[in-house]
C-alpha positions as a Markdown table, in Angstrom:
| # | Residue | x | y | z |
|---|---|---|---|---|
| 1 | Unk | 0.0 | 0.2 | 0.0 |
| 2 | Unk | 1.2 | 3.4 | -0.9 |
| 3 | Unk | 0.5 | 6.2 | 1.5 |
| 4 | Unk | -0.3 | 9.8 | 0.2 |
| 5 | Unk | 1.7 | 12.5 | 1.0 |
| 6 | Unk | -1.0 | 13.9 | 3.0 |
| 7 | Unk | -1.3 | 10.9 | 5.1 |
| 8 | Unk | 2.6 | 10.8 | 5.6 |
| 9 | Unk | 2.6 | 14.4 | 6.8 |
| 10 | Unk | -0.2 | 13.8 | 9.3 |
| 11 | Unk | 1.9 | 10.5 | 10.7 |
| 12 | Unk | 5.2 | 12.8 | 10.7 |
| 13 | Unk | 3.1 | 15.5 | 12.8 |
| 14 | Unk | 1.7 | 12.9 | 15.3 |
| 15 | Unk | 5.0 | 11.6 | 15.9 |
| 16 | Unk | 6.7 | 15.1 | 16.4 |
| 17 | Unk | 3.9 | 16.0 | 18.4 |
| 18 | Unk | 4.5 | 12.5 | 20.5 |
| 19 | Unk | 8.2 | 13.0 | 20.8 |
| 20 | Unk | 7.6 | 16.9 | 22.2 |
| 21 | Unk | 5.0 | 15.5 | 24.8 |
| 22 | Unk | 7.8 | 12.7 | 25.9 |
| 23 | Unk | 10.3 | 15.4 | 26.0 |
| 24 | Unk | 8.4 | 17.6 | 28.4 |
| 25 | Unk | 7.3 | 14.3 | 30.7 |
| 26 | Unk | 10.9 | 13.4 | 30.7 |
| 27 | Unk | 12.2 | 16.8 | 32.0 |
| 28 | Unk | 9.7 | 16.6 | 34.9 |
| 29 | Unk | 10.8 | 13.1 | 36.0 |
| 30 | Unk | 14.7 | 13.4 | 35.8 |
| 31 | Unk | 15.3 | 17.0 | 35.3 |
| 32 | Unk | 15.6 | 19.8 | 37.7 |
| 33 | Unk | 12.2 | 20.5 | 39.4 |
| 34 | Unk | 10.7 | 24.1 | 39.7 |
| 35 | Unk | 10.9 | 24.9 | 43.1 |
| 36 | Unk | 7.5 | 27.1 | 43.3 |
| 37 | Unk | 7.1 | 26.4 | 47.6 |
| 38 | Unk | 10.0 | 28.4 | 48.5 |
| 39 | Unk | 12.2 | 25.6 | 50.0 |
| 40 | Unk | 14.8 | 23.4 | 48.7 |
| 41 | Unk | 18.4 | 23.4 | 49.1 |
| 42 | Unk | 17.9 | 25.3 | 52.2 |
| 43 | Unk | 15.4 | 22.8 | 53.8 |
| 44 | Unk | 17.3 | 20.8 | 56.6 |
| 45 | Unk | 15.2 | 17.8 | 56.3 |
| 46 | Unk | 15.5 | 17.5 | 52.4 |
| 47 | Unk | 19.4 | 17.8 | 52.6 |
| 48 | Unk | 19.8 | 15.5 | 55.2 |
| 49 | Unk | 17.3 | 12.8 | 53.5 |
| 50 | Unk | 19.3 | 13.4 | 50.5 |
| 51 | Unk | 22.5 | 12.8 | 52.2 |
| 52 | Unk | 21.4 | 9.7 | 54.1 |
| 53 | Unk | 19.9 | 8.3 | 51.0 |
| 54 | Unk | 22.9 | 8.5 | 48.9 |
| 55 | Unk | 25.1 | 7.2 | 51.9 |
| 56 | Unk | 22.8 | 4.4 | 52.2 |
| 57 | Unk | 22.8 | 3.7 | 48.4 |
| 58 | Unk | 26.6 | 3.5 | 48.2 |
| 59 | Unk | 26.8 | 1.3 | 51.3 |
| 60 | Unk | 24.4 | -1.0 | 49.8 |
| 61 | Unk | 26.4 | -1.0 | 46.5 |
| 62 | Unk | 29.6 | -1.8 | 48.3 |
| 63 | Unk | 28.2 | -4.5 | 50.3 |
| 64 | Unk | 26.6 | -6.2 | 47.2 |
| 65 | Unk | 29.7 | -6.1 | 45.2 |
| 66 | Unk | 31.8 | -7.8 | 48.1 |
| 67 | Unk | 28.9 | -10.2 | 48.5 |
| 68 | Unk | 29.1 | -10.9 | 44.8 |
| 69 | Unk | 32.8 | -11.2 | 44.8 |
| 70 | Unk | 33.3 | -13.4 | 47.6 |
| 71 | Unk | 30.2 | -15.9 | 46.3 |
| 72 | Unk | 31.1 | -16.1 | 43.1 |
| 73 | Unk | 35.0 | -15.4 | 42.8 |
| 74 | Unk | 36.0 | -17.1 | 45.9 |
């Protein structure tokens, strides 16, 4: 089946619109978020929560590497 130029242009426009929507949603999930509440970097709980979470993540990653190394290498 041959698509008409009008049909191809409509599909291309739909694809561009979908890509733009995905880009907007990705920025909201992964990029910096707007801080409209006035809190953020100065919020004591948020700062320490991030520090604790990152520390626990690193500790878990090290534990996992040591465990896997000892289990499968030695």
